[in-house]
BAMARLO-767940 format. One record per residue: residue in three letters; x, y, z of N, C-alpha, C in turn. Coordinates in steps of 0.2 Angstrom, whole numbers, padded with zeros to 4 digits, always signed. Layout:
BEGIN
ALAXYZXYZXYZ
...
END
This chain:
BEGIN
MET-0109-0035+0064-0102-0036+0063-0096-0032+0062
MET-0090-0034+0065-0085-0030+0063-0081-0031+0058
LYS-0079-0027+0054-0076-0028+0048-0068-0029+0051
PRO-0065-0034+0047-0058-0035+0049-0054-0030+0047
LYS-0048-0029+0051-0044-0024+0049-0039-0025+0043
LEU-0039-0021+0038-0035-0022+0033-0028-0019+0033
VAL-0028-0014+0037-0021-0011+0038-0017-0015+0043
ALA-0012-0017+0041-0006-0022+0046-0005-0016+0051
ARG-0002-0019+0055+0003-0014+0062+0009-0012+0059
PRO+0012-0007+0061+0019-0006+0059+0024-0011+0060
SER+0024-0014+0065+0029-0020+0067+0027-0026+0061
ALA+0022-0027+0059+0022-0032+0053+0025-0029+0046
TRP+0023-0023+0046+0027-0019+0040+0035-0021+0040
LEU+0036-0018+0045+0044-0018+0047+0047-0025+0046
VAL+0042-0031+0049+0046-0039+0049+0046-0039+0041
TRP+0040-0039+0038+0040-0041+0031+0045-0037+0026
GLY+0046-0030+0029+0052-0027+0024+0057-0029+0026
ALA+0059-0032+0032+0066-0034+0032+0067-0041+0029
VAL+0061-0045+0028+0061-0052+0025+0062-0050+0018
VAL+0060-0045+0015+0059-0044+0007+0066-0041+0006
PHE+0069-0036+0011+0075-0034+0009+0081-0039+0009
PHE+0081-0043+0014+0084-0050+0014+0084-0054+0008
PHE+0080-0056+0005+0078-0060+0000+0080-0056-0007
VAL+0079-0049-0008+0081-0045-0013+0089-0046-0015
ASN+0093-0044-0007+0100-0044-0008+0103-0051-0010
LEU+0099-0058-0006+0101-0063-0008+0100-0065-0016
ALA+0095-0065-0019+0095-0065-0025+0100-0059-0029
GLY+0101-0054-0028+0105-0050-0031+0113-0052-0030
VAL+0114-0056-0026+0121-0058-0025+0122-0065-0028
ILE+0117-0069-0029+0116-0075-0032+0115-0075-0040
GLY+0112-0069-0042+0109-0068-0048+0118-0065-0052
SER+0121-0059-0048+0126-0058-0051+0132-0062-0053
VAL+0132-0067-0048+0137-0073-0049+0136-0077-0055
VAL+0129-0079-0056+0126-0082-0062+0127-0079-0068
VAL+0125-0072-0069+0127-0069-0074+0134-0068-0076
SER+0138-0067-0071+0146-0066-0071+0148-0073-0074
SER+0145-0078-0072+0149-0084-0076+0147-0086-0082
PHE+0143-0081-0086+0141-0083-0092+0143-0077-0097
GLY+0146-0072-0094+0148-0065-0095+0154-0065-0099
GLN+0156-0063-0104+0163-0062-0108+0167-0058-0104
SER+0164-0050-0102+0168-0046-0099+0163-0041-0096
TRP+0163-0040-0089+0158-0036-0086+0162-0029-0082
PHE+0162-0024-0084+0166-0018-0081+0161-0012-0080
ASP+0159-0011-0075+0154-0003-0075+0148-0003-0078
THR+0146-0009-0080+0139-0009-0084+0133-0013-0080
TRP+0127-0013-0083+0122-0016-0079+0123-0024-0080
LEU+0125-0025-0087+0125-0032-0088+0133-0033-0093
PRO+0134-0039-0093+0141-0039-0097+0141-0038-0105
ASN+0146-0037-0107+0146-0035-0115+0143-0041-0120
GLY+0145-0047-0117+0142-0053-0120+0141-0059-0116
PHE+0137-0064-0118+0137-0071-0115+0140-0077-0119
THR+0143-0080-0115+0146-0087-0118+0146-0092-0111
GLY+0147-0098-0113+0148-0104-0109+0154-0107-0108
LYS+0160-0104-0110+0165-0106-0111+0169-0106-0104
TRP+0166-0103-0100+0169-0102-0092+0169-0109-0090
TYR+0163-0111-0091+0161-0119-0088+0166-0123-0090
GLY+0168-0123-0097+0172-0129-0099+0179-0128-0095
GLU+0182-0121-0096+0188-0120-0092+0189-0121-0085
ALA+0183-0120-0082+0182-0121-0075+0184-0129-0073
TRP+0180-0133-0078+0180-0140-0078+0186-0142-0080
ASP+0190-0141-0084+0198-0142-0086+0202-0141-0082
GLU+0202-0134-0080+0207-0131-0075+0207-0133-0067
PHE+0203-0134-0065+0201-0137-0059+0200-0144-0059
GLY+0200-0148-0065+0199-0154-0063+0192-0157-0060
LEU+0187-0153-0061+0181-0154-0059+0178-0161-0059
GLN+0179-0165-0064+0178-0173-0064+0181-0176-0058
GLN+0187-0175-0057+0189-0180-0051+0188-0177-0045
ILE+0188-0170-0044+0185-0167-0038+0177-0169-0036
LEU+0173-0170-0041+0166-0172-0040+0167-0179-0040
VAL+0171-0183-0040+0171-0190-0039+0173-0192-0032
THR+0177-0188-0030+0180-0187-0023+0175-0185-0019
THR+0172-0180-0020+0166-0176-0016+0161-0183-0014
LEU+0160-0186-0020+0154-0192-0019+0157-0197-0015
GLU+0163-0198-0016+0165-0205-0012+0165-0202-0005
VAL+0169-0197-0003+0168-0195+0005+0161-0194+0007
SER+0156-0190+0003+0149-0191+0006+0147-0197+0007
LEU+0147-0202+0002+0144-0208+0002+0147-0212+0009
LEU+0154-0212+0009+0157-0215+0015+0155-0213+0022
VAL+0155-0206+0023+0152-0203+0028+0146-0205+0031
VAL+0141-0205+0024+0134-0205+0026+0133-0214+0028
ALA+0136-0218+0026+0135-0225+0028+0139-0227+0034
ILE+0145-0226+0035+0147-0226+0042+0142-0222+0047
SER+0140-0217+0046+0137-0213+0051+0131-0218+0053
VAL+0127-0219+0047+0120-0223+0049+0121-0230+0053
LEU+0128-0233+0051+0129-0239+0054+0131-0239+0061
VAL+0133-0233+0064+0135-0231+0070+0130-0228+0074
GLY+0128-0223+0070+0122-0219+0072+0115-0221+0075
VAL+0113-0226+0071+0107-0230+0072+0106-0234+0079
PRO+0111-0239+0077+0110-0243+0085+0111-0238+0090
ALA+0116-0234+0091+0116-0228+0097+0111-0225+0098
SER+0105-0224+0093+0100-0219+0094+0095-0225+0098
TYR+0095-0230+0096+0091-0235+0098+0093-0237+0106
VAL+0099-0236+0108+0101-0237+0115+0098-0231+0118
LEU+0100-0225+0116+0098-0219+0120+0090-0218+0119
ALA+0086-0221+0114+0079-0221+0115+0076-0227+0119
ARG+0078-0231+0120+0075-0237+0124+0078-0239+0130
ARG+0084-0236+0131+0087-0239+0138+0087-0233+0143
SER+0088-0235+0150+0089-0230+0155+0094-0232+0158
PHE+0098-0227+0159+0105-0230+0163+0108-0223+0167
PRO+0113-0224+0170+0116-0218+0173+0120-0214+0169
GLY+0118-0208+0168+0123-0203+0164+0120-0204+0157
ARG+0113-0205+0156+0111-0205+0149+0110-0197+0146
ARG+0107-0194+0150+0108-0186+0147+0114-0183+0146
VAL+0120-0184+0151+0126-0182+0149+0129-0185+0143
LEU+0128-0192+0142+0131-0194+0135+0127-0190+0130
TYR+0120-0191+0130+0117-0188+0124+0120-0179+0123
LEU+0122-0176+0129+0124-0168+0129+0131-0170+0125
LEU+0135-0175+0126+0141-0176+0124+0140-0176+0115
PHE+0136-0180+0114+0135-0183+0106+0133-0175+0103
LEU+0130-0170+0107+0127-0164+0104+0134-0159+0102
LEU+0138-0160+0107+0143-0155+0107+0147-0154+0101
PRO+0148-0159+0097+0151-0157+0090+0146-0154+0085
ILE+0140-0154+0086+0136-0151+0083+0134-0143+0084
LEU+0135-0142+0092+0134-0135+0093+0140-0131+0093
MET+0146-0135+0094+0152-0132+0093+0154-0129+0085
PRO+0158-0124+0085+0161-0123+0078+0166-0128+0077
PRO+0166-0130+0070+0171-0136+0068+0177-0135+0070
ILE+0180-0126+0069+0186-0124+0069+0189-0127+0076
THR+0185-0126+0080+0188-0126+0088+0190-0133+0089
TYR+0187-0138+0086+0190-0145+0088+0194-0148+0081
GLY+0192-0145+0076+0195-0145+0070+0203-0148+0070
ILE+0207-0141+0072+0213-0141+0072+0216-0147+0077
PRO+0214-0148+0083+0217-0153+0086+0216-0161+0084
LEU+0210-0161+0081+0207-0167+0078+0213-0170+0071
ALA+0214-0164+0067+0217-0164+0062+0225-0167+0063
THR+0227-0163+0070+0233-0164+0072+0235-0172+0074
VAL+0229-0175+0077+0230-0182+0079+0230-0186+0073
LEU+0225-0184+0068+0224-0188+0061+0231-0188+0057
TYR+0234-0181+0058+0241-0181+0055+0248-0186+0058
LYS+0246-0186+0065+0251-0189+0068+0251-0197+0067
TYR+0245-0199+0067+0244-0207+0065+0243-0208+0057
GLY+0244-0204+0052+0245-0205+0046+0239-0204+0042
PHE+0233-0204+0045+0227-0204+0041+0225-0197+0038
ALA+0227-0191+0040+0227-0185+0038+0230-0184+0031
GLY+0228-0180+0025+0232-0181+0018+0228-0186+0014
HIS+0224-0190+0016+0222-0195+0012+0214-0195+0014
LEU+0210-0199+0009+0204-0200+0010+0201-0202+0016
SER+0205-0207+0019+0202-0209+0025+0202-0204+0030
GLY+0207-0199+0030+0207-0193+0035+0203-0189+0033
VAL+0199-0187+0028+0194-0182+0027+0186-0186+0029
VAL+0187-0193+0029+0180-0196+0030+0180-0196+0039
LEU+0186-0199+0041+0185-0198+0049+0184-0192+0052
ALA+0187-0186+0049+0186-0179+0053+0179-0179+0052
ASN+0175-0179+0045+0168-0178+0044+0164-0183+0049
LEU+0166-0188+0051+0162-0193+0055+0160-0189+0061
VAL+0165-0185+0063+0164-0182+0071+0157-0179+0072
PRO+0156-0173+0068+0149-0172+0069+0144-0175+0065
SER+0145-0179+0060+0140-0182+0056+0136-0188+0060
VAL+0141-0192+0065+0136-0198+0069+0132-0194+0074
PRO+0135-0189+0078+0129-0186+0081+0124-0182+0079
PHE+0124-0182+0073+0119-0178+0068+0114-0184+0067
VAL+0117-0189+0066+0113-0195+0063+0108-0197+0071
ILE+0112-0197+0076+0109-0198+0084+0104-0194+0084
LEU+0105-0187+0083+0100-0182+0085+0094-0183+0080
THR+0094-0184+0075+0089-0187+0070+0085-0191+0071
MET+0089-0197+0072+0084-0205+0073+0081-0205+0079
THR+0085-0202+0086+0081-0203+0091+0074-0203+0092
PRO+0072-0197+0089+0064-0196+0089+0060-0200+0085
PHE+0064-0202+0079+0060-0207+0075+0059-0215+0079
ILE+0064-0216+0082+0063-0223+0087+0059-0222+0093
GLU+0059-0215+0096+0054-0215+0102+0047-0215+0100
GLN+0046-0213+0093+0038-0214+0089+0036-0221+0090
ILE+0041-0225+0089+0039-0232+0089+0036-0236+0095
ASP+0031-0239+0094+0028-0240+0101+0032-0248+0103
PRO+0035-0247+0109+0039-0254+0111+0036-0260+0111
ALA+0029-0259+0112+0025-0266+0112+0026-0269+0106
ILE+0027-0266+0100+0029-0271+0094+0034-0275+0096
GLU+0040-0272+0098+0046-0276+0099+0044-0282+0104
ARG+0041-0281+0110+0039-0285+0114+0037-0290+0112
ALA+0031-0289+0108+0026-0294+0105+0031-0299+0100
ALA+0036-0296+0097+0039-0300+0092+0045-0304+0096
ARG+0047-0303+0102+0051-0306+0106+0048-0312+0109
MET+0042-0311+0111+0036-0316+0113+0036-0322+0108
CYS+0036-0320+0102+0034-0325+0096+0041-0328+0095
GLY+0047-0327+0098+0053-0330+0097+0058-0327+0094
ALA+0056-0320+0092+0061-0317+0089+0068-0315+0093
ARG+0074-0316+0089+0079-0313+0094+0081-0306+0092
THR+0086-0303+0096+0087-0296+0096+0089-0294+0089
TRP+0093-0297+0086+0094-0295+0078+0089-0295+0073
GLN+0084-0301+0074+0079-0302+0070+0073-0296+0071
VAL+0073-0294+0077+0069-0289+0078+0070-0282+0075
PHE+0076-0282+0077+0080-0274+0073+0080-0275+0066
VAL+0081-0280+0062+0082-0281+0056+0074-0281+0052
ARG+0070-0285+0055+0064-0287+0052+0057-0282+0054
ILE+0059-0280+0061+0053-0276+0063+0054-0268+0063
LEU+0060-0267+0067+0062-0259+0066+0065-0257+0061
ALA+0069-0260+0056+0072-0257+0051+0068-0254+0046
PRO+0061-0259+0044+0056-0257+0039+0053-0249+0042
LEU+0053-0249+0047+0048-0244+0051+0054-0238+0052
LEU+0060-0238+0051+0065-0233+0052+0067-0230+0046
VAL+0065-0234+0040+0067-0231+0032+0067-0224+0033
PRO+0061-0221+0034+0060-0214+0033+0064-0210+0037
GLY+0066-0212+0042+0070-0209+0048+0077-0209+0045
ILE+0079-0215+0043+0086-0217+0040+0088-0214+0033
LEU+0082-0212+0030+0083-0209+0023+0083-0201+0026
ALA+0080-0199+0029+0081-0192+0032+0087-0191+0034
ALA+0090-0194+0038+0096-0193+0041+0100-0193+0037
SER+0101-0199+0032+0106-0200+0027+0107-0193+0022
ILE+0102-0190+0020+0100-0184+0016+0104-0179+0019
LEU+0102-0178+0024+0105-0172+0028+0112-0172+0030
VAL+0114-0178+0032+0121-0179+0033+0125-0179+0024
LEU+0122-0180+0020+0125-0179+0013+0125-0172+0013
VAL+0120-0168+0014+0121-0161+0013+0125-0157+0017
ARG+0126-0160+0023+0132-0158+0028+0139-0157+0026
THR+0140-0165+0024+0147-0167+0022+0148-0163+0015
VAL+0144-0162+0011+0146-0158+0005+0148-0152+0006
GLY+0145-0149+0011+0146-0142+0012+0150-0140+0017
MET+0153-0145+0021+0159-0145+0026+0165-0143+0024
PHE+0168-0136+0026+0174-0134+0023+0179-0135+0029
GLU+0178-0134+0033+0183-0133+0039+0186-0140+0040
LEU+0183-0145+0043+0187-0152+0044+0189-0154+0036
THR+0185-0153+0032+0189-0156+0025+0196-0153+0022
PHE+0195-0145+0025+0201-0141+0022+0208-0143+0027
LEU+0206-0146+0033+0212-0147+0038+0214-0153+0037
THR+0210-0157+0033+0214-0165+0033+0213-0167+0026
TYR+0213-0163+0022+0212-0165+0013+0220-0166+0011
GLY+0220-0170+0007+0227-0171+0002+0226-0170-0005
PRO+0231-0171-0009+0230-0171-0017+0226-0175-0019
ASP+0224-0182-0016+0219-0186-0020+0212-0185-0016
SER+0211-0180-0011+0206-0180-0008+0203-0174-0006
GLN+0202-0169-0011+0200-0163-0011+0194-0162-0014
THR+0188-0160-0010+0182-0159-0012+0179-0153-0015
LEU+0174-0153-0016+0171-0148-0022+0172-0140-0017
VAL+0170-0140-0011+0170-0134-0007+0178-0131-0007
VAL+0183-0136-0006+0190-0135-0004+0192-0131-0011
ALA+0190-0135-0016+0193-0132-0023+0189-0126-0025
LEU+0184-0124-0023+0182-0118-0024+0185-0112-0020
PHE+0186-0114-0013+0191-0110-0009+0197-0108-0012
TYR+0201-0113-0015+0208-0112-0018+0207-0108-0025
SER+0201-0109-0029+0199-0106-0035+0200-0098-0033
MET+0198-0095-0027+0196-0089-0026+0203-0086-0023
SER+0206-0090-0020+0212-0087-0014+0219-0090-0018
ALA+0219-0094-0022+0227-0096-0025+0230-0090-0029
ALA+0237-0091-0028+0240-0086-0031+0240-0086-0040
GLY+0241-0081-0042+0241-0082-0050+0235-0078-0053
ILE+0235-0077-0060+0229-0074-0063+0225-0079-0066
ARG+0219-0078-0065+0213-0081-0069+0207-0078-0069
ALA+0204-0079-0073+0197-0076-0075+0192-0078-0069
GLN+0189-0070-0066+0185-0071-0061+0178-0076-0064
GLN+0177-0075-0070+0171-0080-0074+0172-0086-0073
ALA+0178-0090-0072+0179-0097-0072+0178-0098-0064
SER+0180-0094-0059+0178-0096-0052+0170-0096-0050
ASP+0168-0091-0054+0160-0089-0053+0157-0096-0056
ALA+0158-0098-0062+0156-0104-0065+0156-0110-0060
MET+0162-0110-0056+0163-0116-0051+0158-0115-0046
ALA+0157-0107-0044+0153-0107-0038+0146-0109-0039
VAL+0144-0107-0046+0137-0109-0049+0136-0117-0049
ILE+0142-0121-0051+0141-0127-0050+0140-0130-0043
TYR+0142-0127-0038+0143-0129-0031+0137-0129-0028
THR+0133-0121-0031+0127-0121-0028+0122-0124-0030
ALA+0123-0126-0037+0117-0129-0040+0116-0136-0037
MET+0123-0139-0035+0123-0146-0032+0120-0146-0026
MET+0122-0140-0021+0118-0141-0015+0111-0138-0016
LEU+0108-0135-0020+0102-0133-0020+0099-0140-0023
VAL+0101-0145-0026+0098-0150-0028+0097-0156-0022
LEU+0102-0157-0019+0103-0158-0012+0098-0157-0007
LEU+0096-0150-0006+0092-0146-0001+0085-0149-0004
VAL+0084-0149-0009+0077-0150-0013+0075-0157-0010
LEU+0080-0162-0011+0079-0168-0010+0078-0169-0002
ALA+0082-0166+0002+0081-0166+0009+0074-0163+0011
LEU+0071-0158+0008+0064-0156+0010+0060-0160+0008
ARG+0060-0163+0001+0055-0168+0000+0055-0174+0004
VAL+0059-0176+0007+0061-0183+0011+0059-0181+0019
VAL+0063-0175+0020+0062-0173+0029+0057-0169+0030
ASN+0053-0170+0036+0048-0167+0038+0051-0163+0045
PRO+0051-0156+0044+0056-0153+0050+0053-0154+0057
THR+0046-0155+0057+0043-0156+0064+0045-0162+0067
GLN+0048-0168+0063+0050-0175+0065+0058-0174+0068
LEU+0059-0168+0068+0067-0168+0069+0067-0164+0077
VAL+0062-0162+0078+0061-0160+0086+0059-0166+0090
ALA+0063-0167+0095+0063-0174+0100+0058-0172+0104
ARG+0055-0177+0107+0048-0176+0111+0051-0178+0117
VAL+0048-0173+0123+0050-0174+0129+0048-0181+0132
LYS+0051-0185+0134+0049-0192+0135+0049-0193+0143
GLU+0043-0195+0147+0044-0196+0153+0047-0203+0154
GLU+0052-0203+0160+0056-0209+0162+0051-0213+0165
PRO+0050-0221+0164+0047-0224+0167+0048-0226+0174
GLU+0043-0226+0178+0043-0226+0185+0047-0234+0186
SER+0051-0234+0191+0055-0241+0194+0050-0244+0197
END
């Protein structure tokens, strides 16, 4: 019998070396921000001169994080709710109906996801300002719906395609109407997909900077925009306070990502190639 080779190929060592190098640098960057957020002062030394938690209190009071977190939650939940209400029926139509231009329409839904938000964010913000939506909570929600609704469609279409259409036909043969089929038959089966799409849209909305920055107002500033202003606004403020705010934002995103990974199976997000039925 031939013994297995214990020495990896040079290419494998290069790949693992690159992976380790990336994660070491990532851990160093995040770790330095976390340590700085608890440090009293830190200049030209390996560790701060002392540790304190006062910067979190100062960041909370100075930036009004309570209201900002409430606004972030309001925007995110509204975007999730509207995206699901619009995206799930649209996904059903794309998954179950064959009509001319179906593939072109599906491609149009994907464009806001494939394109950088800033490319369509500026003209979108111009339109929202023209009609009085931008500068308020409604403008931020409307702007974030542009990529969120297609994201729900992209996520939900494979879930609907995996449900056997014979179940719907059997329900209709028993006298169920269309809305009854959708509410009583499809909705319970689509709960995992709806939950997955909702969490992914929630993560995307909380982290969306460009569209929110272009349309926010005094009463509609989210956490990611507040973090940007804490780093770039004029005036003198302790770097540790901004680092504390960054740690709060990172912790919030980490919790959302962990929830998303516990609910979402990444393999379910890959749409299957569905053969068109013969006429």
